[in-house]
VOBA-1610 file (N, C-alpha, C; in pm, whole numbers, padded with zeros to 5 digits, always signed):
BEGIN
Unk+12630+07655+13178Unk+12554+07690+13030Unk+12423+07588+13106Unk+12284+07632+13119Unk+12276+07516+13170Unk+12126+07381+13087Unk+12109+07308+13174Unk+12083+07191+13079Unk+12001+07138+13094Unk+11846+07269+13073Unk+11738+07191+13097Unk+11727+07034+13006Unk+11568+06924+13027Unk+11552+06882+12951Unk+11393+06904+13019Unk+11325+06843+12830Unk+11242+06869+12846Unk+11081+06761+12796Unk+11038+06713+12922Unk+10978+06630+12912Unk+10751+06633+12882Unk+10791+06524+12784Unk+10639+06559+12771Unk+10535+06406+12751Unk+10437+06439+12866Unk+10404+06271+12932Unk+10253+06299+12838Unk+10264+06133+12838Unk+10126+06130+12760Unk+10013+06024+12923Unk+09933+05955+12869Unk+09875+05887+12951Unk+09828+05656+12866Unk+09833+05757+12750Unk+09802+05551+12713Unk+09900+05483+12686Unk+10004+05513+12708Unk+10130+05415+12767Unk+10178+05359+12826Unk+10077+05419+12990Unk+10156+05398+13127Unk+10156+05247+13128Unk+10218+05198+13236Unk+10217+05066+13217Unk+10078+04966+13323Unk+10057+04890+13217Unk+09941+04899+13290Unk+09800+04870+13205Unk+09816+05037+13110Unk+09649+05055+13056Unk+09584+05005+12928Unk+09488+04899+12983Unk+09397+04863+12843Unk+09330+04972+12792Unk+09252+04945+12853Unk+09087+05067+12799Unk+09087+05206+12840Unk+08996+05266+12717Unk+09012+05410+12798Unk+08920+05488+12900Unk+08854+05373+12954Unk+08750+05442+13119Unk+08891+05442+13221Unk+09072+05375+13170Unk+09155+05430+13264Unk+09225+05542+13221Unk+09185+05628+13138Unk+09275+05731+13068Unk+09174+05843+13117Unk+08982+05896+13174Unk+08955+05979+13155Unk+08959+05964+13320Unk+08980+06133+13323Unk+08927+06189+13458Unk+08727+06182+13468Unk+08718+06082+13569Unk+08619+06104+13652Unk+08579+05960+13613Unk+08614+05871+13566Unk+08645+05738+13549Unk+08647+05653+13667Unk+08552+05558+13754Unk+08647+05539+13845Unk+08750+05411+13810Unk+08819+05432+13712Unk+08969+05331+13634Unk+09073+05445+13631Unk+09032+05557+13672Unk+09154+05656+13611Unk+09231+05654+13719Unk+09185+05670+13885Unk+09282+05766+13962Unk+09391+05669+13963Unk+09401+05547+13976Unk+09523+05433+14007Unk+09630+05500+13893Unk+09571+05462+13725Unk+09671+05539+13643Unk+09683+05604+13628Unk+09622+05722+13653Unk+09696+05861+13731Unk+09776+05864+13827Unk+09811+05777+13866Unk+09910+05836+13937Unk+10078+05687+13927Unk+10006+05628+13830Unk+10118+05501+13819Unk+10199+05608+13668Unk+10090+05715+13627Unk+10155+05833+13499Unk+10237+05874+13579Unk+10229+05915+13695Unk+10285+06016+13785Unk+10389+05989+13826Unk+10414+05871+13869Unk+10542+05790+13891Unk+10625+05770+13812Unk+10551+05754+13726Unk+10652+05763+13610Unk+10768+05843+13544Unk+10622+05965+13483Unk+10690+06043+13519Unk+10839+06154+13626Unk+10754+06126+13758Unk+10816+06177+13833Unk+10995+06078+13847Unk+10963+05934+13795Unk+11095+05841+13765Unk+11184+05874+13622Unk+11160+05961+13538Unk+11228+06050+13421Unk+11259+06169+13509Unk+11180+06195+13537Unk+11292+06411+13627Unk+11345+06318+13707Unk+11369+06210+13789Unk+11490+06150+13891Unk+11579+06100+13850Unk+11553+06050+13706Unk+11660+05992+13667Unk+11765+06122+13582Unk+11674+06238+13533Unk+11748+06336+13407Unk+11806+06400+13521Unk+11803+06454+13669Unk+11829+06521+13750Unk+12029+06440+13771Unk+11972+06288+13834Unk+12086+06192+13807Unk+12165+06202+13736Unk+12118+06215+13588Unk+12214+06274+13469Unk+12276+06369+13436Unk+12257+06478+13568Unk+12323+06594+13531Unk+12222+06690+13430Unk+12110+06703+13434Unk+11992+06745+13389Unk+11997+06853+13520Unk+11971+06977+13463Unk+11976+07155+13623Unk+11858+07179+13586Unk+11750+07150+13499Unk+11622+07169+13528Unk+11539+07090+13469Unk+11372+07011+13523Unk+11305+06972+13377Unk+11219+07054+13386Unk+11100+07050+13251Unk+11083+07131+13221Unk+10957+07017+13212Unk+10760+06955+13226Unk+10736+06869+13224Unk+10595+06908+13176Unk+10566+06901+13028Unk+10369+06912+13001Unk+10302+06804+13010Unk+10218+06786+13073Unk+10117+06749+13099Unk+10032+06724+12950Unk+10025+06698+12908Unk+09996+06656+12722Unk+09915+06540+12697Unk+09735+06504+12844Unk+09658+06406+12799Unk+09577+06482+12805Unk+09484+06489+12727Unk+09347+06548+12749Unk+09283+06611+12891Unk+09219+06702+12948Unk+09308+06808+12942Unk+09380+06832+13039Unk+09499+06797+13019Unk+09645+06837+13054Unk+09629+06855+13209Unk+09524+06772+13203Unk+09553+06842+13476Unk+09570+06705+13478Unk+09596+06604+13415Unk+09654+06433+13524Unk+09765+06415+13625Unk+09880+06444+13623Unk+09956+06450+13695Unk+09922+06549+13813Unk+10011+06490+13930Unk+09938+06519+14049Unk+10088+06562+14117Unk+10090+06764+14073Unk+10241+06768+14104Unk+10280+06765+14250Unk+10218+06716+14392Unk+10347+06672+14502Unk+10404+06579+14493Unk+10338+06516+14390Unk+10413+06343+14434Unk+10565+06377+14295Unk+10533+06462+14256Unk+10676+06475+14127Unk+10784+06573+14251Unk+10930+06558+14276Unk+11047+06566+14280Unk+11054+06771+14253Unk+11155+06825+14366Unk+11148+06905+14381Unk+11233+06974+14313Unk+11243+07124+14235Unk+11299+07154+14059Unk+11222+07107+13942Unk+11177+07118+13966Unk+11119+07114+13801Unk+10995+07203+13772Unk+10962+07273+13665Unk+10821+07342+13595Unk+10688+07215+13536Unk+10631+07254+13556Unk+10536+07210+13556Unk+10412+07259+13441Unk+10351+07231+13349Unk+10340+07297+13242Unk+10159+07199+13266Unk+10043+07287+13289Unk+09910+07194+13345Unk+09824+07306+13227Unk+09685+07173+13189Unk+09675+07288+13080Unk+09776+07308+12943Unk+09620+07343+12875Unk+09688+07320+12714Unk+09760+07471+12625Unk+09798+07522+12592Unk+09891+07631+12584Unk+09806+07690+12447Unk+09676+07648+12378Unk+09617+07723+12316Unk+09735+07739+12186Unk+09844+07574+12123Unk+09975+07682+12019Unk+10001+07594+11957Unk+10059+07556+11785Unk+10089+07507+11702Unk+10207+07348+11812Unk+10255+07416+11940Unk+10306+07291+11953Unk+10186+07201+12040Unk+10149+07203+12104Unk+10036+07135+12154Unk+10087+07026+12220Unk+10130+06893+12211Unk+10184+06823+12339Unk+10363+06877+12369Unk+10375+06932+12324Unk+10509+06967+12356Unk+10540+07133+12357Unk+10414+07244+12367Unk+10415+07318+12418Unk+10526+07418+12497Unk+10568+07482+12441Unk+10673+07549+12545Unk+10823+07539+12540Unk+10890+07412+12402Unk+10989+07309+12391Unk+11051+07463+12287Unk+11166+07487+12326Unk+11236+07583+12223Unk+11383+07526+12147Unk+11462+07631+12131Unk+11645+07589+12172Unk+11681+07556+12292Unk+11613+07619+12389Unk+11679+07622+12500Unk+11715+07518+12551Unk+11641+07406+12560Unk+11615+07252+12599Unk+11779+07176+12517Unk+11800+07132+12606Unk+11896+06973+12623Unk+11906+06869+12568Unk+11750+06835+12547Unk+11736+06639+12533Unk+11542+06736+12557Unk+11491+06587+12479Unk+11356+06580+12507Unk+11288+06444+12573Unk+11213+06396+12606Unk+11197+06252+12703Unk+11014+06312+12680Unk+10962+06144+12591Unk+10832+06125+12557Unk+10812+06035+12702Unk+10729+06090+12765Unk+10681+05936+12832Unk+10548+05830+12817Unk+10489+05683+12842Unk+10338+05723+12843Unk+10344+05755+12710Unk+10408+05737+12614Unk+10375+05724+12482Unk+10324+05652+12435Unk+10202+05637+12304Unk+10147+05510+12274Unk+10137+05530+12056Unk+10105+05437+12081Unk+10087+05393+11906Unk+09985+05472+11789Unk+10043+05508+11707Unk+09952+05554+11602Unk+09809+05481+11637Unk+09714+05554+11471Unk+09591+05560+11433Unk+09660+05468+11324Unk+09542+05360+11299Unk+09594+05319+11198Unk+09718+05130+11202Unk+09682+05097+11314Unk+09753+05054+11408Unk+09738+05001+11479Unk+09752+04829+11537Unk+09770+04719+11560Unk+09768+04666+11710Unk+09920+04810+11717Unk+10036+04739+11810Unk+09999+04860+12023Unk+09773+04840+11996Unk+09750+04964+12064Unk+09625+04964+12087Unk+09546+04879+12206Unk+09373+04867+12228Unk+09385+05035+12243Unk+09498+05120+12263Unk+09384+05239+12253Unk+09528+05317+12152Unk+09559+05282+12039Unk+09619+05346+11925Unk+09558+05465+11853Unk+09634+05526+11794Unk+09531+05645+11829Unk+09631+05821+11779Unk+09605+05854+11659Unk+09746+06039+11661Unk+09616+06143+11687Unk+09637+06197+11763Unk+09626+06354+11859Unk+09445+06256+11891Unk+09347+06230+11813Unk+09213+06221+11871Unk+09150+06147+11776Unk+09011+06057+11812Unk+08916+05981+11739Unk+08888+06041+11625Unk+08951+06111+11575Unk+08874+06196+11449Unk+08985+06136+11315Unk+09019+06073+11326Unk+09145+06059+11211Unk+09099+05871+11229Unk+09122+05845+11088Unk+09177+05678+11116Unk+09332+05666+11102Unk+09426+05800+11022Unk+09533+05724+10956Unk+09550+05908+10894Unk+09683+05922+11042Unk+09778+06075+10928Unk+09911+05973+10931Unk+09998+06044+10810Unk+10138+06021+10740Unk+10148+06118+10689Unk+10330+06096+10775Unk+10395+06198+10752Unk+10505+06165+10601Unk+10475+06214+10478Unk+10588+06135+10387Unk+10567+06009+10408Unk+10451+05946+10449Unk+10424+05827+10416Unk+10495+05701+10504Unk+10500+05826+10674Unk+10615+05749+10784Unk+10423+05745+10871Unk+10309+05608+10906Unk+10257+05660+10983Unk+10253+05736+11121Unk+10209+05858+11105Unk+10291+05955+11220Unk+10150+05902+11321Unk+10259+05878+11459Unk+10268+05852+11565Unk+10247+06013+11613Unk+10198+06037+11802Unk+10242+06178+11821Unk+10352+06192+11852Unk+10413+06014+11845Unk+10574+06073+11899Unk+10657+06101+11768Unk+10584+06084+11626Unk+10701+06129+11553Unk+10608+06273+11499Unk+10546+06305+11523Unk+10466+06461+11506Unk+10564+06514+11617Unk+10590+06457+11775Unk+10679+06613+11834Unk+10870+06545+11849Unk+10914+06366+11774Unk+11031+06382+11725Unk+11104+06550+11621Unk+10944+06600+11565Unk+11065+06657+11421Unk+10954+06772+11508Unk+10877+06786+11572Unk+10875+06897+11672Unk+11019+06959+11771Unk+11085+06877+11757Unk+11207+06841+11881Unk+11346+06858+11791Unk+11319+06839+11625Unk+11379+06811+11584Unk+11422+06983+11489Unk+11291+06997+11450Unk+11231+07196+11422Unk+11369+07260+11501Unk+11364+07250+11614Unk+11469+07348+11757Unk+11607+07243+11768Unk+11614+07161+11693Unk+11789+07098+11676Unk+11790+07071+11822Unk+11634+06983+11878Unk+11665+06961+12038Unk+11730+06722+12029Unk+11788+06660+12068Unk+11767+06577+12001Unk+11689+06502+12113Unk+11641+06384+12088Unk+11557+06286+12134Unk+11638+06192+12159Unk+11607+06223+12326Unk+11716+06127+12397Unk+11624+05933+12448Unk+11459+06025+12483Unk+11437+05858+12529Unk+11284+05861+12499Unk+11157+05733+12526Unk+11046+05714+12491Unk+11020+05605+12545Unk+10979+05591+12672Unk+10844+05525+12726Unk+10720+05529+12642Unk+10714+05408+12660Unk+10540+05327+12618Unk+10498+05220+12626Unk+10423+05191+12483Unk+10406+05097+12406Unk+10590+05020+12365Unk+10536+04885+12309Unk+10616+04865+12223Unk+10621+04915+12135Unk+10497+04912+12062Unk+10462+04950+11902Unk+10585+05110+11947Unk+10528+05165+11910Unk+10569+05311+11912Unk+10762+05314+12002Unk+10800+05266+12056Unk+10922+05240+12122Unk+10971+05216+11995Unk+10979+05089+11910Unk+11040+05074+11793Unk+11019+05146+11679Unk+10929+05247+11652Unk+10940+05321+11654Unk+11044+05410+11595Unk+11029+05496+11745Unk+11093+05586+11818Unk+11263+05542+11721Unk+11303+05370+11767Unk+11379+05331+11710Unk+11440+05386+11604Unk+11347+05355+11489Unk+11344+05371+11321Unk+11369+05520+11336Unk+11340+05548+11345Unk+11398+05748+11363Unk+11544+05747+11422Unk+11591+05701+11496Unk+11720+05686+11490Unk+11769+05554+11605Unk+11855+05512+11633Unk+11845+05348+11731Unk+11890+05404+11802Unk+11983+05524+11815Unk+12040+05600+11946Unk+11938+05576+12056Unk+11840+05719+12048Unk+11681+05690+12128Unk+11711+05526+12258Unk+11700+05599+12363Unk+11686+05542+12449Unk+11525+05479+12506Unk+11503+05364+12477Unk+11352+05334+12512Unk+11324+05256+12635Unk+11205+05277+12667Unk+11116+05174+12765Unk+10994+05151+12712Unk+11002+04989+12682Unk+10875+04911+12693Unk+10807+04893+12772Unk+10675+04939+12829Unk+10640+04885+12922Unk+10499+04816+12952Unk+10481+04776+12814Unk+10322+04741+12769Unk+10324+04711+12618Unk+10246+04584+12607Unk+10248+04607+12347Unk+10089+04521+12378Unk+10122+04558+12321Unk+09933+04551+12309Unk+09923+04413+12217Unk+09790+04374+12243Unk+09773+04198+12203Unk+09568+04177+12187Unk+09516+04219+12063Unk+09459+04225+12043Unk+09309+04337+12117Unk+09285+04367+12231Unk+09175+04465+12248Unk+09211+04424+12411Unk+09411+04350+12442Unk+09449+04436+12565Unk+09568+04426+12526Unk+09627+04457+12684Unk+09801+04451+12721Unk+09823+04332+12763Unk+09994+04344+12710Unk+10049+04293+12851Unk+10121+04379+12918Unk+10166+04402+13017Unk+10243+04512+13059Unk+10297+04421+13178Unk+10497+04454+13182Unk+10554+04474+13319Unk+10460+04487+13479Unk+10522+04483+13580Unk+10481+04537+13643Unk+10527+04682+13701Unk+10382+04682+13769Unk+10444+04867+13760Unk+10532+04916+13841Unk+10564+04873+13965Unk+10735+04923+13955Unk+10827+04930+13896Unk+10815+04803+13881Unk+10940+04777+13771Unk+10959+04935+13631Unk+10864+04936+13611Unk+10796+04999+13535Unk+10864+05154+13531Unk+10832+05181+13733Unk+10844+05264+13766Unk+11063+05307+13764Unk+11164+05199+13779Unk+11257+05165+13827Unk+11323+05149+13674Unk+11260+05102+13584Unk+11365+05098+13449Unk+11387+05216+13408Unk+11233+05314+13426Unk+11257+05437+13347Unk+11331+05534+13417Unk+11298+05535+13564Unk+11461+05606+13607Unk+11561+05579+13533Unk+11588+05464+13558Unk+11762+05392+13502Unk+11824+05467+13342Unk+11630+05425+13350Unk+11717+05444+13181Unk+11733+05611+13139Unk+11655+05657+13241Unk+11667+05817+13220Unk+11781+05902+13275Unk+11871+05819+13384Unk+11938+05861+13404Unk+12118+05820+13303Unk+12015+05736+13232Unk+12172+05669+13131Unk+12130+05800+12978Unk+12049+05779+12989Unk+11982+05851+12867Unk+12036+06016+12854Unk+12002+06109+12960Unk+12057+06202+12978Unk+12200+06264+13014Unk+12310+06114+13095Unk+12442+06120+13109Unk+12490+06084+12979Unk+12449+06036+12909Unk+12506+06061+12752Unk+12494+06117+12618Unk+12281+06189+12657Unk+12255+06288+12607Unk+12325+06435+12586Unk+12387+06426+12774Unk+12450+06548+12771Unk+12602+06553+12701Unk+12642+06410+12692Unk+12765+06485+12654Unk+12750+06391+12507Unk+12708+06359+12430Unk+12659+06331+12319Unk+12544+06392+12222Unk+12508+06569+12230Unk+12392+06537+12168Unk+12337+06540+12047Unk+12506+06487+11982Unk+12456+06476+11800Unk+12393+06340+11779Unk+12388+06200+11895Unk+12432+06027+11875Unk+12212+06066+11877Unk+12173+06185+11912Unk+12031+06152+11931Unk+11874+06236+11865Unk+12052+06338+11847Unk+11932+06428+11673Unk+11826+06320+11541Unk+11725+06406+11578Unk+11669+06296+11453Unk+11621+06453+11333Unk+11718+06309+11220Unk+11647+06408+11078Unk+11579+06454+11020Unk+11566+06600+11056Unk+11414+06651+11024Unk+11387+06606+10790Unk+11309+06659+10801Unk+11308+06606+10622Unk+11339+06750+10574Unk+11377+06746+10457Unk+11339+06857+10415Unk+11213+06926+10366Unk+11123+06887+10285Unk+10961+06887+10252Unk+10873+06772+10320Unk+10774+06780+10349Unk+10697+06778+10439Unk+10550+06691+10324Unk+10513+06609+10311Unk+10354+06552+10247Unk+10314+06479+10331Unk+10159+06524+10376Unk+10102+06494+10478Unk+09961+06438+10417Unk+09927+06352+10503Unk+09719+06338+10447Unk+09696+06244+10592Unk+09626+06378+10596Unk+09496+06285+10673Unk+09355+06226+10604Unk+09343+06053+10674Unk+09192+05987+10651Unk+09144+06020+10789Unk+08994+06096+10751Unk+08953+06102+10817Unk+08794+06041+10825Unk+08731+06024+10981Unk+08649+05893+11011Unk+08533+05932+10915Unk+08458+06107+10920Unk+08433+06161+10910Unk+08439+06230+10782Unk+08336+06196+10686Unk+08359+06298+10486Unk+08311+06378+10540Unk+08274+06480+10619Unk+08271+06608+10623Unk+08377+06688+10678Unk+08469+06587+10739Unk+08564+06681+10830Unk+08723+06742+10701Unk+08701+06574+10659Unk+08737+06600+10536Unk+08711+06779+10458Unk+08616+06746+10452Unk+08567+06873+10303Unk+08609+06982+10393Unk+08535+06969+10519Unk+08640+07128+10606Unk+08787+07135+10645Unk+08851+07067+10607Unk+08991+07046+10595Unk+09056+07152+10479Unk+08938+07100+10354Unk+09044+07071+10199Unk+09007+07227+10198Unk+08961+07327+10322Unk+08973+07420+10230Unk+09044+07567+10319Unk+09166+07427+10457Unk+09270+07527+10469Unk+09386+07571+10379Unk+09420+07745+10389Unk+09507+07794+10254Unk+09647+07630+10245Unk+09612+07598+10134Unk+09748+07461+10041Unk+09707+07335+10024Unk+09601+07302+10158Unk+09569+07233+10140Unk+09428+07142+10055Unk+09439+07010+09990Unk+09338+06973+09838Unk+09261+06865+09940Unk+09168+06835+09907Unk+09126+06714+09909Unk+09083+06632+09824Unk+09118+06522+09806Unk+09171+06414+09749Unk+09041+06276+09673Unk+08973+06296+09849Unk+08899+06196+09883Unk+08794+06171+09930Unk+08655+06170+09998Unk+08547+06164+10004Unk+08576+06159+10167Unk+08701+06161+10259Unk+08738+06135+10346Unk+08895+06137+10383Unk+08940+06226+10259Unk+09093+06213+10323Unk+09127+06385+10186Unk+09297+06414+10318Unk+09334+06550+10266Unk+09474+06547+10282Unk+09532+06587+10143Unk+09673+06663+10145Unk+09770+06800+10213Unk+09838+06795+10235Unk+09925+06936+10243Unk+10057+06888+10206Unk+10123+07033+10198Unk+10291+06981+10151Unk+10295+07146+10232Unk+10438+07094+10273Unk+10485+07230+10291Unk+10676+07201+10292Unk+10750+07332+10291Unk+10841+07274+10300Unk+10959+07333+10418Unk+10874+07366+10520Unk+10884+07392+10599Unk+10736+07337+10810Unk+10890+07263+10873Unk+10771+07212+10967Unk+10671+07265+11056Unk+10710+07371+11027Unk+10610+07523+11128Unk+10537+07497+11076Unk+10478+07528+10917Unk+10366+07537+10873Unk+10285+07381+10884Unk+10338+07278+10872Unk+10314+07119+10893Unk+10201+07167+11012Unk+10284+07237+11169Unk+10255+07227+11287Unk+10124+07337+11266Unk+10127+07385+11170Unk+09984+07543+11151Unk+09880+07419+11136Unk+09930+07342+11013Unk+09752+07279+10924Unk+09745+07155+11020Unk+09837+07104+11176Unk+09777+07017+11183Unk+09721+07095+11331Unk+09712+07210+11379Unk+09617+07302+11459Unk+09530+07274+11453Unk+09542+07348+11357Unk+09373+07391+11291Unk+09265+07214+11226Unk+09368+07136+11186Unk+09303+07050+11143Unk+09310+06874+11123Unk+09367+06837+11209Unk+09367+06758+11211Unk+09322+06782+11413
//
């Protein structure tokens, strides 16, 4: 039986990043951090392969989704660049055939102070909550993995998102490469980040393949979602989504027993 690992790669939690200009293609500060993002993903791939994975599927999951440098990734991988225009978004292509997921370069959510780049999916909201939890992209995508019963093996990024991953499941392997401090970040050395990620990925995949139950995230039986938008007109528009209700000038609520429905709500309203 194949033991494939799915990697979703973001950039704001890449080692050293402290400003939006370092995340945006076309800005002069972007190129070195694009290369660091690629190096960290390569390290996760190499660790997964050393840990027993038969194949690695990577979703470039930031902005244009054309950030990773394909030729600098190891052989034996599949790379999904661009967007699939489906409700799985940052984990497009994920299904029950995978043995585990890894999130690299992830960051803290909107309405937190753990990163100067803290946000959830875009800058159009000030808060996204699922069952009262301040939902980061990590939480949204961890629940997507849980929907397919795929264990969350490892998360790398800022300290805030790594701590949140441990609250979901203390067995998840985390590699915090930086910590937000006001409008800046304090990071480890980029080469050390790469080394730690490779070592952690090997450990997480080897143990996760042997003991997948340790890394599974419990999927709630019911989902109460609340989005607070920056602009009141966006809340008004989202309030027309079937089942959603505008409960304040900038706030919309949506509830469902099915996480697939929640992902569809996010696709159209987040």
